[in-house]
N, C-alpha and C positions, 0 to 999 in steps of 0.2 A: 504493500500500500504506500509506503514511503517512497519507493522507487517510482510510483505513479506520479508523484509530485515532480520528479525529475523529468518525466515525460512531458508534463504540462509546461515546465520551464523551458525545456529544449524546443518545444513547439513555438514558443514565443521568440526564439532566437533564429529560427529558420526563415529564409525568404518566403514570401507569400506563395509563389509557384502555383501548383495545382494541388488542392487538398486531397483529391482522390489518389494521387501518386504517393503522397505521404502515408495515407491510410493503408495502401496496398503493401508498402514496405513494413509498416507497423504490424500488419496481419502476419507477415512471414516471421517477424521477430517474435510474436506471441506463439506461433506454431512451433518454431525451432526451439524456443525456450521451454515449451511444454514437453517437447521430445527429450530435451536434455534433462529436464526434471524427472521424467519417467525412467531414464537410464542412468541417472546420477549415481556414481559409486561412493561419493562422500557427501557429508552434510554441507560442506562448503560449496560444492558444486550445485547442490539443490538450492542453496540460498542464492547463489548467483543467477540460477535459472529463474527463480521466483522474481528477482529484481528485473530480469529481462522481460518477464511477463508484465510487470507493473509499468515499465517504461512504454511498452507497446500499447497497453490499454490507455495510458495517458495521451499518447499521440493519436490514437483512434478517436477518442472523445473530442479532442481539440480539432482534429481534422474534419470530423463530422459537422461540428458547429460552423467551421469556416466554409465548408461546402454549401451549407444552407444559405449563408449570406452571399456567397459568390455566384451560385448557379441556379437559384430558385427565386420565384417572384417574391418581392417584399411583402405583398399582401398575405402570403401564406407562411411567412417566416415564423410567427409565433406557433402556429399549428405544427409545423415540421419540427421546431425545437422541442415542443412538448412531446411529440412522438419519440424523438431521440432520447430525451430524459426518461420517458416511460419505458423505453426499451432497455435502458441500463438497469432499471428496477427489475424488469422481467428477467434479464440476464443474471441478476443476483440470485433470484429464486431458482433458476435453472442450474446455476453453479452449485447451490446447496444440494440439489438432487444428484448432480454428478459426483459431489463429494461423498454422498452416502453409498455410492457404488463401491467405494473402497472397503466397505464392510464385507463384501462378498468377493470382490475381484482383487483387492489389495491396492495399496496407495499408488504404486507405479502404474497400474492399469487405469486408475482414476485420472492421473495426469495425462496419460495417453488419450483417454476418451475425451477429456476436456479439449485437448489440442485438435482432435478430429472434429468435434462439434464447432469449435471456433473457426476452423478452416472452412467448413461447409457453410455456416451462416454468413461469415464475412465475405467469402467469395461470391455468394449470391447477392449480397447487399452491394458490394463494390462494383459488380457488373452492371447493376441497375443505376449506380451513381455515375458511371463513366459515360456521361452524356454532356453535350454542349449546353450553354445557357439557352440557346434558341430552342433546343429540343425539350427543355424543362419549362418553357414559357417565360424565361427571363429576358426582359427587354433591356433594362439597365442593370449594371453591376455596381454594387456599392464599393466605393474606393476603400481599400483596407487601411488607408492612412498609415502606410508603412513608415515607421520611425516617428509617427506623431504621438502626441500625449495621450495616455490612457487615463480616463477620469478616475481620480483618487477615490471618489465616493463609490464607484463600482467595485474597486478592489477591497475597500474597507467593508462594504456590505457582504462581500464574499466571505470574509472572516467570520461574520456572525451567523450566516444562514445555517450551515451544517453544524456549527458549534452548538446551537440550541437542540437540534435533533439528536445528535450523538449524546449530549448530556442527558436528555430525557430517557433515552433507551438504555443508557448505562446505569442510571439511577433507579429506574422502575423495578428491576428485579429485587433490589434491596428494600425498596418501599413495600413491595408485595410480600416479602418474607418477614417484614416486621409487623408490629401491631398497627391496625386491628385485623390485618388480613391473615398473616401466618401461613402463606401458601408455600407448598414445596416447590423446588426449582423447576420440576417438570411442568407444573401448571403455570408458574410465573413466566416461563419462556413463551407461553402462548400469546403474550403481548405482541410478539412479532407478527401475528396475523393482521395487525393494523397496516402492514405494508400492502396487503391485498387491495383494499379500496383506494390506496394511494396510487395504484397503477392507472386509475382513471383520471386522477387529478391532473397529471401532466397534460393530457389531451385537452381537458376542460380549460386549464390555465392558458394553454397555447392559443386556443380559439378566442379566449377572452382578450388576450394581448392583441391579436389581430383586429378585434372589434373596438376595444376601449383604450388600448395603449398599455404599455408595460407599467407606467407609473400608477394608473388606477388599479391594476391587478395587484401590485405590490402593497398598496395602502389597504385594500380590502382584505388581502391575505393576512397582513400583520394584525389588523383588528380582530379578525376571526381566530387567528392563531393564538393571540394573547388571551382571548376569551377561553379557548380550550385549555390553555395552560392553567388558568385560574380555576377552572372547573376541577382540574386534577388535584387541587388542594383539599377537596372534600373527601372524607374517609369512606368511600363507597367504590365498589368495583366498576359500576357503570361510569363513574367519573374518571377512573383510570383509563377506561376504554376510550372515552371522549378525548382525553389528554393525548394518548398515544396516537390515535387516528389524526387528531388535529396537528400534532407535531410533525409527523411524516408527511402528511398532505400539505401542510404549510411550507415545509422545506422544499418539497417538489415544485410547488407553484412559484415560490420565490426563486428557486434555482432556474426554472424555465424562463422566467421574466428576465433575470440578470444574464443568463447565458445568451439569450437572443440579443440583448443590448451589447454584450461583449463581442459576439460574432459579427455584428454589423460594423464593428470598428477594426476588424482584422485579427490576424493570428496573434499578434503581440498582446492585444487586449484579452483574447481568449486564454492564452497561456498564463497571464498574470492573474486573471480572475479565478481560473480553476486552481492555480497554486494556492491562492489565498483561501479559497473555498475548502480545500482539503487540509490546509494548515490549521484552519479554524476547527475542523473536525478532530484533528489530532490533539489539539490543546484541550478539547472539551472534557475528556475523561479525567485527567488529573485535577483540573480546576473545579469541575463539578463535584468530584469526590471530596476535595478539601472543603468546599462550601457545605456539603451535606454533613460532614463530620463536625464542622464548627457550628452551624446554625440550624441543622435539621432540615426537614423536607421543605417547609415554607421558605426558609432562608436560602435554599438552593434554587427553588422555582422562581421566586420573584426577580432575581437578577437575570434569569433567562428571559422573562417578560421585558426587562429593560433592554436587553440585547436586540430583540426583535423590534422593539419600539425605535431603537436607533437605526435599524435598517429602513423602517418606514420614514423616519425623518430625513434620511439621506435622499430618498426618492422624492420626498415632498419639497425640499428646499434646494435641491440641485437643479439648475436650469435644464430644461428638457434638451436643449441643443448640446449640452455637455454630458448629460446622463445617458441619453440614447439618441439615435438618429431618427428624426421624425419622418414618417411616411405618409401622413395624412394630407388633406388639402391644405395648401398654403405652405407646405414644407419647402425649404430651399432646395434648388436643383442639386442633384448628385453628380459627382465626378464620374466620368466614363473611364473604364479600364480597357486597355487594348486586349484583343483576343489572345488567349494563351497560345504560346507557340506549340 
């Protein structure tokens, strides 16, 4: 997972080029790394192979977002970004099922099976992406603003979005194991079923971005998300379910909105935003654990509400021309990009 951050960072250093080409190379990096993991004779080799997988995944996600902005109509950008984010959630569920195959086939076979599945799905997807802007209905191509400034608010918001979600799901098992619930671990882990309804959230958020704009979606999501977090303070299992569902659904909606805004500004913005997004997630566990130990459940949840409130304020007070590229009526004309060689 940490190596995935390197993949996002590297994507921000590469020239814009053609996103599909980057993703195809990243696909082979994932497949080769999976093969090396399956055959690894030493733990050090397995660790290096896992790092290779992480870098490849980072490049794939960043390349996918860049392809949406470059090769597809701006009016469908939110919807396509939502589908991409939703696909990553589905992939997470599929990977869990693949991991369970190790119980019967062994861990080496599980890595090999994962590589085969990745090769099949990514080959099919990239063949469909290998089309020109004219074939996808793209008339204008947003300038990636190569070398231009990346909005600071976009990067700072990235730090907070996944931070809240990871913190919630790291703390909920402890909350459910303590009074008044006293649930065993096997039942407490069922909280992850909240990921299932979140699969639909990305598509809904993407369509809402296309219709109302990313800023409106962010503000509505933050208000609803904070409400769900506050409901989770109540000592009742339905309240916990609302909190978990609101946390993951809110994170997906916010991620969809901000990913689209970053993609419209080019690969550098995508790389920096995604790096901040996952750095925030990595910081969540130790920070949330310290807050929970020091101040209890309410003392850990209320700061999370403040973090999401900060994300909403960044969207509210940042000028639209700096926070995202406007696509509606009256928007300034976009730069034209020369056709890719």
